[in-house]
Structures are given as C-alpha cells and as structure tokens.
N, C-alpha and C positions, 0 to 999 in steps of 0.2 A: 406414556412415552412410546410404547410399542406402536401405537396408531400413527404417531408423527413419523417415526422411522419408516414404517410401512409406506406412508404417503410419499416420503422423499425417495425411497428405494424404487418406487414405481414411476418416478418422474420421467417425462419424455427427454429431459436434459441429461445426457451422460455425465456432464460435469457435476451435476448435483449428486448423482449416484456415486461418482468417484469420491467426492468430498465426504459423503457420509461413510462410505466403506473404509476409507483410509483415515479420515480425521476423527470420526466418532466411534466406529467399530474397531479401529486399530488394525485393519488389514495392511500387510506390507505392500509397498508400492511396486515391488519387483516380482510379484507373483504373476503367473501366466494370465490369469483372469483379469487382474488389474491392468496389466500391460495392454490387453485386448480392449479394455474399457477406455484407456487413454487414447488408443488409436481411433476408437469410436468418437471420442471428443474431437480429435483432429478433423474428422470427416463430417462433424455435425453441422447442421444449417447455421447455428449461431456462430460458430468459429469461422465458417466460410464467409459469412456476411461481414464479420469483423475484419478479416484479412482483406477482402475485396474493398470494403469501405475505406481502408487506409491507403489504398493505391492512389498516388498522385496528390495526396494531401500534404500540407506542411507538417513537419515532424511533430510540432506541439499543438496542432489544431485541435481545439476542444470540441468533442471528445473522440473524434474519429481518426486523428492523426496517428502515425506509426508509434509514437511514444505511448499513447494510451492504448493502442491496439496490443502492443507487446505486454503491457501491464495486465490487461484483461486476460490474454492468453495464458500468462504465467499463473494467474489465479484460477483458471478453469481446468487445470490439469492437462494442458497440451503436452504431448510427449517431448522429451528433451532431445536436442541435437538435430532438429529438422532444418536442413539447408534451405528449405522454402522460405524461411524467415530471414535469410541473410540480407536481402535488400532492405527490409524494414529495419533490421539492426544497424546496417551501415548508415541509413538516413538518420537514425536517432543518434548514433555515436559521433558521426561527422558533425552533427549540430551541437551536441553538448561538450565536445572536445575541440571545438573551433578555437583558433588562437586567442580570442577575447576571454575565454575561460581558463586559459593557461597562464595568465599573467595577473598579478595582484597590483592594484594601484592605491597607494596611500594618499588620502585627501582629507581635508577638514570638513567638506560638505560634498554631497553628491551632485554631479552635473551630467548632462547628456554626453559631453565629450569624455568625461572620466569613465562612464559606463561603457562607452564604445571602445575605450582603450584597454579595459581589462576588468577584473573583479574589484569592485570598490571596497576599500578598507577604511573605516572611520573609527577613530579611537581604538585602534588595534584589532577591530573585529570585522571580518569579512561579511559584507552585506549581500549574501547569496541565498537564493531560494534552493536550499538543500534538497527539497522534494524533487527537483528536476533531475539532477545527477543521481540522487539516491534512488529515485524510481527507475531510472534507466539501468542502474546497477542491479537492482532487485530483479528486473525483468530478464536481462540477458543471462544472469546466473541461473535463475529458476528454469529458464527455457533451454539451458545447456548450449547457448550460442555465444558465449564469451570468447572472443578471438584474441584475447590477451589485453584488450584495452580496458577491461574491468579493473585492472591494477591501477591504471591512471585515474579512473573515476574514484576509486577508493582512496587513493593518495590525495587527491584534491579535496575530498570531503574531510579527511583528517586535518588538512591544513586550514580548512575553513571553520572547524569546530570552535564554538564559543567556550569560554571558561566554565560555564555551568553544564556543559555537555552537549548542547544542541546546536541548532542553526537558526538564522533569522535573516530576512532580507529587508528589514526595517532600516531605512537610511537616516532616521533621526539620530543625531549624535548622542542623545540621552538614552537611547534604547540599550538596555543592559541585560535583558533576559531572553532566552531562546523562545521560539514559537513552537508550540506542539504541532501545528500544521506542517512546519518546515522540518521538524525533527523526526516524525514517525517513519517516513520512507527511507531517509538515510540510515536510520537505526536498523530497519529491516533489511535494507540492501547490504549494509556492511556485515550484518550477522550471516546472511546467506553467502556472501563472498568469503567470509572467514571459514564457514563450514566447508565450502567447496575447495578452498585453496590452502587452508591451514594457516592463514595469515593471522598471527596472534595480535598484531597491532590493530587490525580491523576489528577483531573481536573485542579488544579493550575499548576501542572508540564506540562501538555499538553499546557496550555495557555502560559506558559513561553517559551516552545519550538516554538510556533507559531511566536515569535519575530524573531527567526533565519530566517524564510522565509520572514516575513514582512519587516524587516530591509533591505532586498535585493530586495524589491518590487517583490517578488516571483522568479524572474529570472535574476536579474542584480546585478553586484558587488556593494558593499557599497561605494566604493571609486571612481567609474567612471560609465559611461553610457554603459560599455561593459557587455555582458551577463556573467553570472557565468562561463559558458563553452559553446562552440558551440552546443553541443548535447542537452543542456537544452532547446534550442529554437525549437527543433524538437519533434514531437509526436511519441510515442511508445505505443504498447499494447501487452502484459503487460509490466510494467516498472520493475517488480521484486523489487530488492533493489535499483535500479537506481532512477534518479530524472529528471523530465522535468517540464516545466511551467504548463502544464495541470495537472499533478499529484500533483503539489504544490497547484494549485487552488482547486482541489478536497479535499485535506486535510484541507485547510482553510475553505472550504464550510462546512465540517463536524463540524468545531468549530464555525460556524456561523459568520465568519469574512470577508465575501466577501464585505461587505459594508465599510470596512476599506479603506480609500483613497489609501493606498499603494498597493492595489490589482488592481487599475484602469488600469495601463499600461498593466498588464498581461491579463486582460479581453479584453482590446482593441485589443491586439495582437491576442488573441484567435478568436475574431470576424473577424479579417483580414485574418485569415487562412482558412476561409470557401471556399470550392471548388465550381467550376461552377455548379456541379450537386446538390448543396445545403447541402452537408455533409462535414465531415472532414476526412482526410486520416491519415494513419500511415506512417510517413516519413521514418522511419527505424525500424529495429527490433533487439532484442537480442536473439531470439530463432530460432531453426530449428527443423523440425519434423524428427526424426530418432529413430532407435532402440538402437543405441549405440553412445558413444562419449560424448562430453561435450556440455552444453547449449542446451540440447535436450528437446523437448516437446512431449507429447502424442497426441496433437491436433494442428491444424493450427488456428491462430488467424486472418485469413483473409488477404486480399491483402495489400501489402506494396508498395505504389505507390503515386506519386505526382499528378496523373491524376484521380485516382479512390478513392471514399470514402470507408472508413472502418466502418462497422456498430458499432463496439465496441467503437472506438474512437469517432464516431458521438454521440453515447449515452452519453458518458462522457461529451463531449462538451456541448450538449444540457442541460444536468442535471445541469452543472455549470451555464450556462447562465440563466436557469430558476430560480435557487436559487438567482442569482444576479439581477433578475428583468430585464434582457436584452433580453427577447424573444419578 
C-alpha cells in the first residue's frame, strides 16, 4: 500500500495529491498546506483546459459543456468561492431552472407538447432526469458558488422524488422503480446541500434516495444475484450521469453509510479488483478527447486498461476503502 500511496503523492496532478491527502490520509481541508494545494489545482493545466473548453458551449453539451465542467471541477478539489466560475454557474442554473422545469404537467402519456410545457408527471410520478438538477446542485455547493438558487434545485428534486426514494425519467406508464443512474447525483447533491445549509428535509430526501442503492446492495438486482447491468460492475472515470459500483460506493460514503451490511458485497468486490501493480484501473470509458463531435472531453482521464492502473480510479477506490476501515 505504501508504494501505491507514494506513486499517487508524486503525481503531476495536484488534484490527485489533494484527494489522497484529504480522502485517504485524512488531512483537514483547511490547513495551510492543503489550501495551497487547492490553489495549485485551480492553476493546473487540467483545470484551465476544462474551464476554457466550456466557454461558448451549450450548458449540457457532453462532456465539455458548463454543466460537466463544474462537476469535474467540484471533484478535482477546486477551491471554493471563486468568482471566475460565476458565468459557468449562471449558464447552468439558467438552463436547469428555466420555466419548463418549474411547472409539472399531469398527463396520461408523454408527448412533445407536454414536455415543452413542463415536467411530465405520469401516474403521479415526475418523469425527470434527476441527475441533471442533482448534478448542478452538487457542483455549485461543492464549489461554494451557490447564489441562493440551490434551494430551488433542492426543492424541485424533493417534489420529483418517487415513492421508493429515487428518480427516473422513464416515460412508460408502467415504470414503477427509480433508476440508479438518475438517483446517484441527486442523492449526493442533496446531501452536500444539507451539509452546507442545514436543510434537514434535503438530508431526509438524500437518505431516502440511499435506499434505492442499498436495496440493490449497490450493484445487484433486488430479485436475483445478477448485476443491475454488466456495465455496473466495471470501473469508469468520470462516470458523468452513468452509474457503476464504485460510483455508488462513493455516494454512500458521502452519506456515511458504508457500514451498512448491504455495502459489504460491493466493498468485497472493490477489493477483489485491485491490480497486480497495487492500484485500480479504468475498465472502460465514456469520453474521447476531440475538438468536435459528441461525448468529447477537453482532457484525458488516463489509461483505460485491464493491465495498468488509473490514478483517478485508484484515488477513488482508496478513499472508499479508507472510509470503510478496510485499508
């Protein structure tokens, strides 16, 4: 383990060093040296490329748009309260708090006209991609740039929550269960908002959402021993709006729920995926580096290989295991 930590602490990426020092080694985020490290993150080539790449992009353009840029920065340890991010924040919040998202429309089936009029509700359930408003909430709170509109995001997410605790944008009238993909980011966003604001209803909503993951033991179907989906058992970085077992564990870690016995199988599986070189790899990816097209990134997120460890995934894995007391 010492060799892996040494490798990560010598990384050229200040974000990797920040994550290891605070997430794995337990250093406080408000110490002078860690604050200096976070300032180094802000000035790093990776961060500058992400910020520049978002300029002029549609808010939700995958994966360079302001929405995704803010989510990336929030996970990289970018220092809180930087006014430089105000224009990106405004683009994102103006988009996700537009009038069409502030009104619910009850219909028996989804139509284009209904979707343009507001958030479609079928059989009493809002058919909304909670990962969108949830991701925006997570980003602005973590980055310390919530201008008061975070309360509106949190409120709408609460109103859209399904009876089982999560969210789903499936417009089929028969859809009755939440989606793990659409539940993870709202859960994390509401928890972060609750911690920052003291909003107990947001905390309760996040805890209810956690049951969607816990009832599935993070990665398995409720009705069988089969994985939720094959891709859920693979590691990715970033996951964006998608879901995998490690992303689920990170979310549950943030809620302080890794001690729940229902996390045990996923933690065992995480430990089993450690590579011969001591780290963890990215099995597959959703991104590609390009100047045009879809699913494009401004930066590379490291090797995608079953033989070579990826420092971003390794940081996440070690942070989870440290929080679970498994190091």
